[in-house]
N, C-alpha and C positions, 0 to 999 in steps of 0.2 A: 614472565615469572617474578620480576621485580615488583609487580603490582600486588602479589599476594597477601603480604603482611599488612600492607594499607587497606585492602579491601575487607579483611578480617577485622581490622579496627574500626572501619567505616560502618561495619554492621551493627557495631554497639553505640553509634553516636546518636545523640539526641535530635533526630532529624523527622520532620513530618514527610515521611516517603510517600504518601498519598498524593502529595502535591508535586512530585519530582518526576520529570521526564528523563529517561537514560538513553543516550546515544552511545555508539563506539566508533572507534577511530579506523578500523581496516579490517578486511577479510579476504582471504584467498578466493581467487576464482577457481571454480571447478571443485572445490572440495566439498566432500560429503558432509552436511551440517551434523552429522553424529560423530565425525571423527574428532579425536581427542585434541587436535590443534585448531579446532574452529574457535573463532574468538567469540561468538555469541554464546557457544557452548559453554565457554570458560567463565563469562560474565555471569551466566545463569547459575553455574556451580558455585562461584565464590562470592556473589553478591545478590543477584537478582531474585533468586529463590527465598532469600532470606527476608528481604525487606519489603517485597510487593510493592513497587513503585506505581505511581499513576500509569505509566506507560513505558514499556521498554521497546525501542525501535532497532531492532537488528538490522544489519545489512543482510537482505536475503540471500539464499544460495543463487549463485550466478553460473552462467556458461560464457565462453568467450563470445558467443552470439548476442547475448543480451545484456552484456556488462554495461555497455554505454547508457542502456535505458535505466538500469539500476543506479547508476551513478547520478542521471539526472533526476529520478524520483527521490534519491536520498538528499540531494542538494536541496530540493524543494522543501522537504521536511525540515532540513536545518535551517532554511531561511524562515521559516514559520515558527520556529522555536528558538530564538536567540538564547545562546549558551552562557550560563553563569560560571561554570567550572569546567575546566580541562584538567584531568589527572592523566599525565603522559609519563613515558620513560624516555631514555636515550639509548639507542641501539649500540652494539659495539663498534660500528662503523660510523657513529654519530647521527643516525637517522632519527627522526621524529614521525612516528607512526611508521608508515612504509615509504616515507619521503627519503629515498636513499641517494647518497652521492652515486653518480653525478647527475641524477634525474630530478633531484629536488629544486624548487623553484621558489624563491623567497616572494616573488611579485606575481605568483600565480593568479589567474583570473577566475579559476573555478573553485568550488568548494570541495568537490569530490572528484576523482579521475582514476582512470586505469594506470597502473604503476607496474613497470617491469622490475622484478626484484633483483637487487645486487646479490652476487654470490656470497658476499660476507653476510646478508642478512638470511640468506638460505641456511649457510652453515651455523650460523646461530641457533635457527629454530631446531637444527639436528643436535646441537650442544645442549640445548635446553631440554631435550629429551621429547619433544613432540613428533619427530619422524626419526626413522632408524637410518636412513641415509639421505643425502642431499638430492638424490634423484627422485625421491618421494615427494619433496618439497615442490609446491606449485611454483612457476616462473613469473606468474602474474598475480596482482591483487587489486582490490578497490581500496583508495585510502583517501582520507580526508587530506586536504592539502594543508601546507604550512600556514597559509593566511586563515584557513578555517579554524585550524587549531589555536592560533593566537588571537582570534576574534572573541574568545571567552572572556568575560569580565575578570576571572581570576585563572591563572595557569600553575599547576603544581608539577614540577618535574621531579619525579622520585627515582633516584638512580642509586641502588645500593649494588654491592659486589665488587670484587677485585677485577673481575673480567670487564668491568665497565670504567675502570682507572683511566685508561689511555684517552677514551672518548670523553671524559669528564675533564681531562687536562687540555684536550683540544678545544672543548666547548668555552673553557675559561679562559685559555692563554693563546690559542691560534687565531688566524685571520677569521674575521666574520665574513664567511662565504658558503657556498652550497657544497664545498668539499666536506664540511663538517656542518650539517644542516643543525645541530643542536647550538651552534655558535649564535644563532639569531636570538637566542634566549637573552644574551647580554644586552640587546636592542629593545627589549620587551621589559617595560617597568612593572608591569603587573604579573610577571613571572617570578616563581621563587623556586630555588633548586635546593633539594634536600638529599643529602648523601650520608652513608655511613662511613665508618673507619677505613673500611677496604677500599670503597671507590674514591675516598677522598685522598 
């Protein structure tokens, strides 16, 4: 939800979208692609359908059985298209994409992997209105790893709203470790953090 205002503004930017490839950072395993919580669907609704990029590479629908194959294929795509810009948020538990504590790894050797979702992440999805109860939220997802996110030439961390204030505080003031994955941004010179009054 923290990306909606940014994406609306980005749609009106003077960009030659026909030269731009778009990836995204994560997707639930086993979720119907027509479900309102689907991240490819979210991006189509908020930007892709407006700008008509060169290519949109969604993480395809997955099951537990083919999830590793999907990770491998998506990693190959990312290696073939080095990323110029990564626009991400920070979760209420400090996560980047779905790299939740304690499963985040700053030195991950993979670009894309299967993630077990922390309950705090699953509760956040309910709080944002994407699911009615935590029991509806999938337990696993495919996510770009932290090294994959930070490999982009430029990283914009867009973190509005009061519910993110604690995560912002820990990102800026706490130890730099996987207990608050966002804290790695302090070691990333090409990353820039944008807050509003409430999150700051």
